[in-house]
N, C-alpha and C positions, 0 to 999 in steps of 0.2 A: 925709552933708548931698546934696550933689550926684549921687552915684551912684546917691541913692534916687530922687531926682529924676527922674532919667535910666530908670532902672526903671520909674517909674512914665506918665511921658512914653511909652514906646516901649512898654507894655501899652495903653497908652490908645490910641495910633495905630496897635496891629495889631488891637484890637477887632471894627473895621469888616468888618476883612479876614476876620477867626475868622467874623463872623455874615453876612458874602457865602456861607463855604464850605458852612454849616451849611445857610443856604437852599437852595443847589443840592444838599446831597448827599440821594438817594432816601428815599421816607418808607419807616422800618420794616414790612413786609408785617403787614395785620390778624393777629391769633392769632386761632387756628381756636375755636368756640365749639361744640360738640357739643349742650350742653344747648341750644341757639340753635337749632340745627340741630335736633334734634330738636321744637320745638316750630312752628318755622317747616313743616315736612313735616306736621307734624300738622295745620296752619289751613289748610294750600293742598292737601296733594298725598293724603291718607291716601284721600280720597273714591275715587279710581281705582287707588291702587298697593298699598291695604292698610297696614295699621298699623308692619309690618316690612320692606315692600318687597318682599315676596312675591305678587306681585296674582293674583289668584283670576279675574282677568277676559282670556279669552286673547287679545282684543284689545289688553289693556292689557298693557307691558311689565313683567317683575320688574326691579326696581332693587337689590335686595337686593346686597352684594357685588360691588358696580359699580366699577369703577375712576372717583375721585371727579371727575380730569383730564377724564375724558368727559363724565361728567353736567353738569360745569359747563360745559364747551364748546356740549353741546346745550340746556342752559339758555338760557346767554346768546345762542345762535344762534334759539332761536324767539322770544325777547323780543322779535331785531332782525329777524326775519322773515325770515331768509337760511333758515329751515330752515320749510315752512309749515305751520301747524296754529292755525285760528284761536284752539280751545280751549285748544292749551299755548299759544298767545300770549299769553292772556290770563290765565294762572296764570304763567307767569315774568312775567311784567311788575310781578307784585306782591312779586317779591324783587329786592332788593339784591345784587352782584357779590357781596358781603359772606355773605349770608345763602345764596348755593346754591353758594358752599364749603362755611359750612355745615351747609348740608345734602346736600353731595353727601360731605364725608367720613362724616357721620352714618350714611347707606345704605351705605358699603364698609366700615362694619364690622359690616353688618348677616349673619348667614349665608344665604347663599341656600341653598332646598329645592329642593331635586332636583327634574327634571320627568321625562320619556319619551318614549319614541316610537310613535305609534299603527297607525303603518300599515306591516307587516308587507311590501308589497310593492312599498314605497317606498323601505325604509331604508337597504337594501344598494345602490340606485344615490346614494343619498344619499352613502353613504360612501366611495363612492368618489369622487363628485367633492369633501367637502369635504377629503381623506386626499388623494389625488391630483391633482384638475381636472381638464379635457378636454382633452389634448395638441394634440388636431390639431384645434381650435378659439382655440386659446390661452387658453383659462381658467385659472386659476391655481390651486393649490387653499385652500381655505380654511384649511386649518391653517398655511402660512407664514406667514399676520400672527396669525392667531385662535389660535394653538397646536395640537397634537393635540388636546387635552381642553376645546378651546374656554376655555380659561383670560384667553385674548388678551395682551394686554404692555401691560404700565402706561404711560398716558400716551401712547400711539398706538393700540391698538385695543381697542375694548370685548370685555369677556367675554361671548363667549354661552352658555355649556353651561349646558343646562336651562330655556334663555328657550322662550319658547311659538309653537308652531309657528304661528299662527295672526299673530302678532305679526312673525316673523320675514317668513311670504309678504308680508304686505302692503308690510313695508319695501323687500323686493330688488325688489317690481313697482313702487313706490312710485321707485328708483333706474333702472329698469329704461324707464318711462314717462316720466320728467323731472320728478316732481312731486316727488320729494326732493332737492336740487340738494347740497349742503352737504357731499358727499363723490364728486368727481371722479373717485378710486380705485374704486370702490364700484359709480358708474355704468358703469365702462369694463367690471365683472368683469359685474354685474345684466343687460349689455345683450346678454348672448350668451346666456344662459337662458331656455330655455321654462319654460313656466306647471309641466310636468311635475316639470322638473329643482328647478324653485322650489322646489316642492311637497317632493320628496325630502328635498333639502339643508336644508329646515327643519324636517325631521320628527325628522331624526337629528340636529339641534342640538338640540334637545327632551330629547333620552336622553343628550346626553354628561354625562358625570361629571369 
């Protein structure tokens, strides 16, 4: 009986310590819910980016098959104002971090539709810049971060292949002109490109497969 009582006493004394450890333990990550992601997307995003994330509006980016971590980062930065856009800040403000993750992973599962280059006179220049950069001006090849086919690198660099040229032009100019400030790396690259080079590389990206 004395042994049993001692064991009960030890357990009672240990309980607060175990409770403190449990309180300090990180909360488990919220489980992704793609159905909720689709529902949130349909309520907030579909008008500008199309039902499957393949926007038909050249000024609005295609989001289908984009890396989800990149999408979540952009939504968070729109919401905080780090990436400036009055329109997107309003929409992003409607989403919680959990909503953003659900939306991001749902979009990543949607197949991207192929795009195409339009300007035959510029596409060769765009290919040279994308694949080889411009050595004498210390402009790195886009392919070094975004991969030769524009697939990007998950969690690091976004997918570009098939993206609308008009959207890519606008973003490169925004980086160059100090309007978009959420990537010092891209600001450094875009700062060295002129308008013709930006149009050329954007058109080439639109046709990447």
